[in-house]
N, C-alpha and C positions, 0 to 999 in steps of 0.2 A: 253120046249118052251111055252106051255100053262101056266105053273106056272109063268114064267117070265112075260108074257104078262098080266096075271091077277094081279100079284103083282104091276107091273108098273102102271096099270090103277087104282088100289085101292089107291096106294100111291099118284098119281096125284090128285085124287078126294079128298083125305084127305087134301092135301095142299090147294085146292080151298076152302074147307069148312073153313079152318083156315084163 
């Protein structure tokens, strides 16, 4: 659960930066 949440948050942040 924590891994999924962290991965989703990091992925979203990456998209925002791009």
